[in-house]
N, C-alpha and C positions, 0 to 999 in steps of 0.2 A: 755282284756283291753289294754295290751301293743301292741297287733297287731292292734287294732283300732287306737291307737295313732300313731303308725308307719305308717299306711295307710294314716291318715290325714296329717302327715308330708310329705309323698311322694307326695300327691296331691298338697299341698301347694308349695313344691319345684318345681314341674312341672309347676304350674301356674306362679310362679315367674320367672322361667327360660324362659318360653314362652314370658312373658311381657318384659324381658330384651332383648331377641333377636328381638322382634318386634320393640322395641324402637331403637335398633341399625340399623335395616333395614330401618325404617322410616328416620332416620338421613342420612344414606347413599343414600337413594333414593332422598331425598331433595337436597343433595349436587350435585348428578349426574344430576338431572333435572335442577338445577339452572346453573351449569357449562355448561351443554350441550346446554341450551337455549341461554346463552350469546355467546358461540362460534358459534352456528348455525346462530344467527343474525349478529354477528360481523365479522367473518372470510371472508365471501364473499365481504365485503367492504374494506378489507385490501389489499392495492396494494403497489408496490415499491415506487411510488410517494408519497403515503400517509405516508410512514414511513421515507422518506428521504428528505422531504421538509417542509417548514413552511407555515402557512396559509397566504393568500393574498386576501384582499378585492377587489383589482384592477383586479387581474387575476381570481378571483372567484375560487380559489383552496383551498383545505383543506390538511394540513400537520401537523404531530405531532412530528417531529424531535426535535424542541425546548422543547416540553413537556417531551419527553423521557429523554433528556439530563438533564433537570432541576430536574426530579424525581430522577435520579441516583446521581446527585450532592447532593441533600438534604439527600438522604439515606446515602451516603458516609460521608458527613460532620457530620451528626447526630450520626452515629454509632461510628466513631472514637473518639467522645467526650463522648458519653453516656456510652459506654462499660467500659473504665477505671474508670470513676466516679462511675458507678453503681456497678461493681464488687468489686472495692476498698472499697466502703461503706459497702457492704455486708460482705466482709472479716473482716473489722474492727468490725462491730456489732456482728458477730458470733465468731470471734477468739480472739479479743483484748479487747473489751469493757467489763467492769466488773460491772458497775452500772445498775442493772436490771431494775430499775424504769425508767432511762433515755432511755434504749433500748425499753421498752414498749411504751414510749411516741413517740419515733422516728418511731417505727413500726406502731403505730396508725396514725401518720402523713402521712406516705407513703401510707397506705391503703386509707386514706381520699383523698389524692392527686390523686390516681389512679381512683377515682370515679367522679372527677370533669369534667363537660362537656367541650369538646374541644373548644367551642366557647368562654368560659371564659379564657382559655389559650391564645386564639387569641387576645382578648382584652388586657390582661396583657402584652403579647408579644409586641403588638403595642405601649403600653404606655412606656414600659421599653426599649426594644431593638430598636424599630423604632424611637421613639421620644427622650427618655432620653439619650440613648447612641449614638444617631444621626447616626444609621446605615441605616436609611431610609428603604423604602420598598425594601427588598433584600432577596436573598436566604440565606444569613448568618443570618439575623433576623429570618427567618422562621425556619432554622435549630436549632438555639438556643432555640426558643420556643418549638420545638419538643423535644429537650434534656430534658427540664423541664417536659414535658409530659411523656417521656419514663423512666425517672429515677425510679419512684416507681415500675414499672413493672420489670425492670432489677434487682433492689435491692431485691425485694421480691422473685422472682424466683431463683436468685442466693443464697440467704440466706436459702431458704427452701432446696435447693440442698446440701448446705454445712452441714445442719443439718442431712442429711442422711448418711454422711460419718462416718463410725464407729470410736469410740474413740480409739479403739485398733490401728488404722492406725497411729494416732498422737503419741500414747504412744510408738509404735514400733520405729518410727522415732526418738523420743527423747531418747529412750534407746540406739540407735546407735550413739548418740552424735550430732544429727542434731539440729541446732538452730530453733527457732520458725518460722521465715520467710522462712528458707530453707525447713522445713517440710511442710509448707503451699504451697510453690511454687512447690515442687516436688512430694508431696503425696496427699494433700487435694484437691488442685485445679484440678489436672488431674482426680481425682475420682469424682469431681463434675461438670465435663465438660458438661455433659448432661443438667444440669439445666442452665448453662451459655448459651449453644446453644439455649435452649428453650426460654430463655429471649431475646436472639438476634432475633430469629425468630418472637416472639410476637412483638418486637419493630419494626422490618422491616415491618411486616404486618400492624401495625397501622400507620407507616410513609407513606407507599404507599397508604393507604386508607384515609388519612387525607385531608380534604379540608377546613373546616371552619376556623381553626387556620391559615392556609396558605393564605387564601384570605385577611386576615388583615395584614399579615407580609411579605409574599413572593411576593404578587402581582399577576397580571394576564398578564404580558407581554409575547409575543410569539417570542422574539428575540433569536437567537442562541448565547449562551455565551461560551466563552472559559473557561477552568478550572481556569485560573488566574482571569478572571473577575467574575467567580462564587463566589469567596470568598471575593469580594470587596463590600463595602457599596454602596447603591443606584443602585444596579443592580438587578432589579426585574425579576421574572420568574414564569411562570405558570406551575404547575405540571400536570400530567395526570388526577388526580382526579379533580382538579380545572377546567381543560379544559372539562372534562366529564360533570361537573355540568353546565358549560356555554352552551355547545351544547344541552344538554337535557332540561334544565330548561329555559334558556334565549332565545334560538333559535328554540327549538323544532325539532332539527335535530337528530332523534333517530338512524338513520343508522350510522352516525358518532359516536354517543355516544356509541353504542354497539361495534363498531370497537375499540374505545379507551378502553372500558371495557375488550375486549378480549386481547388486548396488555398488559393491566395492570395485568390481570390474569396470562398470560404467564410469565411476568417478575417476579411476586410474586412466582410462582411455581419454576422458575429457581433459584431464590435467596434462597428459603427455602431448595431446594434439595442441593444446594452448601453448605449451612450452616450445613445441616445434614451430608454430606460427610466429611466436615472439622471436625465436632465433632467426627465422628468415627475414623478418623486418629489421632486426639489428644488423644482419649480414648485408642487407641492401643499403643500410644507412638511413632508413626512414625514421628511426627513433634516435634522437640526438642525446 
């Protein structure tokens, strides 16, 4: 009887193991096929002129330099605002807040905000930042809208990472005479750096892939902006995703659309790898 049960268990384990591996292979295959197809269609259309010029209806040229710069501007502005706010909020909720009912309400609110469609954020950003605060259609208005969108993701990933830090780490720091903030800064946060980096990567991925909210707030201009003008009101700019939408949907120029998608994919990979490397260095304590 026991041998029969053991044999059934082995067969069930083998089937489950096979299904898990098949699911992993299907996901890997889909990712490779999608990435390979985008690069196959896009890379042949990428030239030096394409990357270093701006589009001109008069000269009938296509260039994405303004879009690349606008994308990097928005990523930089959004990240330097959302990371301190998101990580600070997560630290407060996990380490300082004592009202469990209030914490549950805040967590429910962040989870709800994370599921709201981006088009709604775009409309709210247009009403608040573009009109009420008189920022106009600008990269700043787009970045602030994305900050609101990214906060739930950064807060939740950081908070979950802080929960995985063993309580003994905190107790050991307190036993050595460390204050609460010193223990958090030198012991807890370095131990949770993986979650913070994950939140950063998720935020960057959503920023680079966002188009609906930015069409309402950042605009569709293709002018090259200096870093100083990028943070000023009424300086609109089209990102790579907005430009991709315009070429694919409005103009039907799929060769250019795939070229922009390839550039966008490469930028995302570079940023994610950089964030991963920075996270490893912080984990090892090489960066003080």
